[in-house]
C-alpha positions in Angstrom: 33.0 2.5 -25.5 35.2 4.3 -28.0 35.8 3.3 -31.6 39.4 2.4 -30.7 38.1 -0.1 -28.1 36.0 -1.8 -30.8 38.9 -2.4 -33.2 39.9 -5.9 -31.8 36.4 -7.2 -32.3 35.9 -5.9 -35.9 36.1 -8.2 -38.9 39.0 -7.7 -41.3 36.5 -6.2 -43.9 35.1 -3.7 -41.4 38.5 -2.7 -40.2 39.7 -2.2 -43.8 36.6 -0.1 -44.6 37.1 2.0 -41.5 40.7 2.6 -42.3 39.9 3.6 -45.9 37.2 6.0 -44.6 39.6 7.5 -42.0 42.3 8.1 -44.6 39.8 9.8 -46.8 38.5 12.0 -44.0 42.0 12.9 -42.9 42.5 14.7 -46.2 39.1 15.7 -47.4 37.0 16.0 -44.3 36.2 19.1 -42.2 38.4 20.2 -39.3 36.7 18.0 -36.7 36.6 15.0 -39.1 40.3 15.5 -39.8 41.1 15.7 -36.1 39.1 12.5 -35.4 40.7 10.7 -38.3 44.2 11.7 -37.1 43.3 10.3 -33.6 42.2 6.9 -34.8 44.5 6.3 -37.9 47.5 5.1 -35.9 45.4 2.5 -34.1 43.8 1.3 -37.3 47.0 1.1 -39.2 48.7 -0.9 -36.4 45.7 -3.3 -36.2 45.8 -3.9 -40.0 49.5 -4.4 -40.0 49.2 -6.9 -37.1 46.5 -8.8 -38.8 48.4 -8.9 -42.1 51.5 -10.2 -40.3 49.4 -12.9 -38.6 47.9 -14.0 -41.9 51.3 -14.1 -43.5 52.8 -16.2 -40.7 49.8 -18.6 -40.8 50.1 -19.0 -44.6 53.9 -19.7 -44.2 53.2 -22.3 -41.6 50.6 -23.9 -43.8 52.9 -24.0 -46.8 55.7 -25.5 -44.6 53.3 -28.2 -43.2 52.1 -29.1 -46.7 55.5 -29.2 -48.3 56.5 -32.6 -49.5 60.1 -33.8 -48.6 62.5 -33.8 -51.6 63.1 -37.1 -53.2 66.5 -38.5 -52.5 69.0 -37.9 -55.2 70.3 -41.0 -57.0 74.0 -41.0 -57.8 74.7 -41.5 -61.5 77.3 -43.9 -62.6 
C-alpha cells in the first residue's frame, strides 16, 4: 500500500504534518526526496483542501442551525 493510498485514513494532524514535511523535502531534500515529495504533494494538498472545505461547510451549517430568528420589528407611531 502506497502512502497516497493511506491519505484518506489519516487524521487531520497526521496529514498536516506529512504535508509540511513533504513541502520541506521538496525544497531542501536530496534528489530522491525531492522527486518523492513532488509525487505526493498534489495528493496531500488536494486532501487538505477537501478537508478544509468540509469543515468550513459543516461550521456554516452549524451556525445556520443555531441562528435565532430575528425579532419582529415594531412599527413606531
